N, C-alpha and C positions, 0 to 999 in steps of 0.2 A: 100019461105017458110021463116016466121020470125025466127030470132035468140032467144034463149032463154036469160034470164038474169041472171046476176051473180052479187049479191048485195054486197057490202061491209059493214063492221061494221062502226059505228059512228067514224068520225074523221080519218079513214083508207085511205081517199082519198088524203090526202095532198101531199104525194110522186107522185102520178100521175099527180097531177095538176101542181106539180112542174117541170114536165118533164119526170121523170122516166117512165119506160115501163113494170117493173115487178110488179106481184101480188103474195103474198104468202097465203098459205092457211089459216094461223092463222089471216088473215086481212078480211077473207070472212065471211059474216052473214049466216052461216051454217043452221041456223033456217028458215031464209026466202028462201035461194037458197042451199039446201043440195049438197055438191060436188060430192056425189054419183048418182046424177041426169043426170050428164054430161058424155059424152064419151070421150075418150082420143083423144086430136087434134081437139074437137069441137071448131067452132066459136061462141061466145057469146058477148052479149052487156053487158059491165061492168057499174054499176050503183053505185052512191054514197047512203049512207043510207037514203038520201031523196028521192031517186028514180030519181035523175038526171043523165043523160047519160054523161059517162066519155070517152067512146071509145069502139072500138070493139077488141077483144083479141081473141087468141085461149088458149085452156086450157088442163092441164093435172091434172086431179083430184087426181092422185096417188103421187104427188110430192109436196114438201113444196114450192118451186117455181112452183107455179100451173098455172100461166097465163102470157102471155107476150102480151101488147098492140101492135097492128099492124095498128089502124087507128083511128082517132079522129072524124070522120065525119060520122054521121049516114046515110048519103045520098049516099056514095061511096061504092059500092059492092067489095069483096075482090075476084077479078077474073083477068083474063089476062090482061085486061085494066089497072087494078090497078098495077100490076106489071110492065107492060110496062112503066106507069109513073114513078114509083119509080126508075127502072132501068135507065130510061133517066136522071133522076136527078143525080143519081150516077155516070153515064158515064161522064156527062158535068164536073164534078169536075176532073176527071181523064185527060180528055182532055185538061183542062186548065194546068195540073201539068206536063204532059209528052208528050214528041213528039214521043215516041214509044209504041207500045201498049203492054207492059209489066208491069203488075202492079194488085194489089188486087181491082177488079172492084166493089166487095159489101162487105163490112164489118159489116154484122150483124145488131145490134141495131143501129149503129151510121149512117147506111143508111137507117134507118126506116124498115129494114127487118130482125127482130130478127130470129135467128136460121139459116140464110142463109149466106154461105161464096161463094164468086166466084173469082177465080184467072185467069187472062188473060194472056195466053202465045201467043201473035200475033193473029194467026186465030182460036185458039184452046182455049176452056174454060175448067176449072176443078172446079167442085163445090162441095160443103158439104152441108149436110142438117143435123142439129143437133138436131131438136126437132120434136114431133110427129105432132105438128099443121103444120109446113111447110111440112111435108112428105105427108099430106094429100092433100097440094096444089101443089105438085111436077109437075103435068101435066100442070098447068097453068104457073109455073115457066119456065119450059122449053120452052114452047110456047112464053113466053114473051122474054127470052134470045135469041131465033132465030130471033124475030122480032127486038130487038134493037141492037144485035151484028152481025147478020148474020154469025154465026161462021161456019167452015169447020166442027168442031167436038164439042161435049160436053161430058166430061168425068164424071161420078158420082163417087166420092170418099168417099163414107159413110162407112168409115172404121175408124173412130175417135172414141175416148174414150167417147166424150161427149155424143154419141148416148146411151151409157149404161143406163145412167140416165133417159132416157125416154122409156127404155125397147125397144128399136129399134135395128134390127138385122145390122150386118156389111156387107156391100156389095159394091163391085166395079163394075160398070156397064156401058156400053155405052149408052147415052141417044140420042145422034144424031151423024151421020157420023163415021169415024174410026180414033181414035185418035192414032198416031204413037207410038211406045214405047219409043222413043226418041224425044224430042224437044229441039231447040236451042234458048235461050233467050240472051238477052242483058242486062247488069245492069252497070251502071256507066262505060261504054266504055269497059266492059269485058265481053266475051261470055262464056256461060256455057251450056253444054249439060246436060239436065234433064231427069229423068225418071217419067213420070206423074202416071204411075200405081203402082209404087213401091216405089218412093222416100217418104220421110216423109212428112206428111200433104198432100198437093197436088202436092208435087215435088220440091218446092221451097219456101223460107221464103223471102218475100219481106219487111218485116218489119223493117229490119235494113239498108235499102238502103242509108239513110241519115248518119247513123252512120258510114258506111264504106267510104263515102265521107269524113266525118270528120276526121276519123284517117288516111287517105291517105296523108293528108298534113305533116305528121310527118315521112313518110316512107323513103323518098330518101337516098339510101346508107346505110339503115338501116338493122340490122340482126332482123328479126322478128320471133315470136313464136305465133302461132295460136291454142288456146287450144280449145277442141270440135269443130273441124274444120268442120265437115260434109263433103261436097264435095268442100270446098274451097271458099265459097262466101267471106270471110274476106282475107283469106290468099292469093289467087290468084289475087285479086284486088290489094293487097299491092305489089305484085310482078309485075303486070303491071304498078304500081305508081313508080317503082324504088328501090325497096329493093334489097339489095345484097344477102340476103338468105330468105327463108321462111321455117320454120319448123313447120309441122302440126300434131296435136296429134288428133286420135280419136279412139273410142272402136270398131268402124266397119269397119272391113277390106273391106267389100263392098263399103262404102262410100270412103274410101281412094283410092280404085281402080278408082272410078269414078272421083275423085279429080285429080289423076294422067292423067287420059284420058283428063281431062279439062285444065290441065297444059301444055300438049302436044298441045293441040288445040289453046290455047293462046302463044304458043312458049316460056314458062317460065319454061319448065320441069328441065332445068339445075340449077334452084335456088332452086327447092323445095325437101324437105326432110320428109318423112312421117314415123310417129311412130304410130303403132297400139297398143292399150292398155288403160287401165283405166288412167283417166287423172291424178289423185292424184299420182298413182304409178310412172307413165311416168316422172311427173315433180320432183318427189323425185329422181329418177334414173338420170335425167338430172342435178340436183344439185349436186349429188355425182360425176359426170363427170367433175364438175366445169364449166359447159356450161353457158354463159351469153348471154342476147339478149337486144337490145337496145329499143325494143317494144314488148310488151306481150299483146295479145288479150284474154280476157277470157269471153265468151259467153256461160254459160252452159245451159243444158235444166232446166225446172223449178224444183228447189230444195224444193220449197213449193207448191205442187199441192192442197192441202187442208189446211184448217185453223189449222188442228191438228198438221200439219207437220211444224209449224211455227218455234218452238223453235230449232229443229234439222236442219231445212233448213237455219236458221241464223248462226249457227255454220258452216255449210257447205260453205256458202258464205265467212265468214272470213278465213276459212281453205284454200279455193282455191285461195283467193286472196293474202293471205301471201305467199302460194306457188309460186305464180306469182311474187310477190316482190322480193323473195329470187333469182330469176332468172334474174332480171333486173341488167343492168350495173349501175354504180355510179350514173348517171343521166339519168335515163330511162324513158319511156312512158308506162302506162298501161291504157289500155281500158277494164274497168269492167263493164259488162252488166247483166241484168237479165230479163226473161221474165215471172216471177212469179208474178201473178196478186195479190197475198196476201202479197207481200213484198212492202214496202213503199218505196218510193225514199230516204227519210231520214234514213230508216233502212240500206240501201246499203251504203249510204254515212258513216254512223257510222261503218260498217263492215270495210271500207277502212280505216277509221281513227284509229280504235282499232287494226287493223293488222299492219299499219304502226308504230304504238307506240309500239307494242309488238317486232317488229323487230328493234326498235330504228332507224326508218327512218322518213325522213321528206317528207309529202305528200302535193302536191299542186293541187287542182282541176282546171283544165283549161278550160273544156269545159263539158257541160251536153249533154246527148244523149237521144233521143225520137223516137218513132215509126215514120215512115214515114206518108206523108200526105194522102196517099192512105188507111191508117188506122186511120181515123178522130176520135177524142175522143168525146163522148157524154157528154155534160156538166153536166148531171144529173146522169150519171152511171159510177161511178169511176172504175168498172170492165173493161171498154173499154180502159183505160190507163195502158196497161200491160207492155210495154217495157219502162225501165229505164236503164240509164248507165252513166258513168263518164269517161273522159279521164283526167288521172291525170299524173303530173309529180313526180317522185318518187327519192329522194336525199337520199344517204348514209351519214350520220353524221360522222363528223371526231372528 
């Protein structure tokens, strides 16, 4: 059955021709192709105002971001074979990068599969489908994952906030096999026991793998504070790399319980101190107790979830980094990171500059941090570049 056409207004095809994959409702010629004629998740042929084919997309006519381009070849059907091909291309990159099967196997738009996230935990896969278009293609996606990865299990973690914008329900379900309640993964020579059913996102954050390698070189014999520690991805790797002490702050008691299990698993429990509570309050209390650290890691959840949060988020980033600098020794190291898509790298740098000047400290940026290569950046879609960070030396002026 032929696909319906979605026609764009005059001159609105430029972004797509330059490589972008998103279509906004105000770019659509709704007189020629009214959005109300399309069903949610439907595949459509996207046309320029001249009628020239631009690609195949799926559509959600109720959203401002109403379409995502998934293919640019009109001869290729969007079926199991299509997904097998795209998954093989994605897998070939990860196999070049990693000797062990622990990585983000599919990163949405950057792997040509908008709306699909796949994390690989050895022989088990955890996936998230965030758009109505991909939801309708779920059966073909699962079949393709079985063909390409031959996994023991596939867990669908469709309980992400992104689904709300597409009016999709939250659900955690088993798509194939039986996923264990806990899995053991390896990152940078440290093992972690993770919880794929109940952990944040899919149970693990692979995106800071390289940042954890970078900061580890400053750790030998140092006293480390890991703020927003979750289950210890940063902190326990620092303990394994020779830190003398690692203090971890997180608001979740459950996460800290899992951190302590992982500390015992890695035989570094004697180095680890956990503090349950709000990060700002906990850091204030540490300051009042005159605690000092040689290295502080600050990797908060996104303070800027939406554009309207930008001003308040900037203040929060400066405040948390100032709190970290107050806890550093006279010649300390700070890793400051952000996962806020709406925060520019230059803005994070400015927060560090402003915070250091407010405290009359000298700050030297010595390394920049980025998301790992299993989260490749789509050159036309800035939103795929969401991790940013700096490793800085912070000196107390005399």
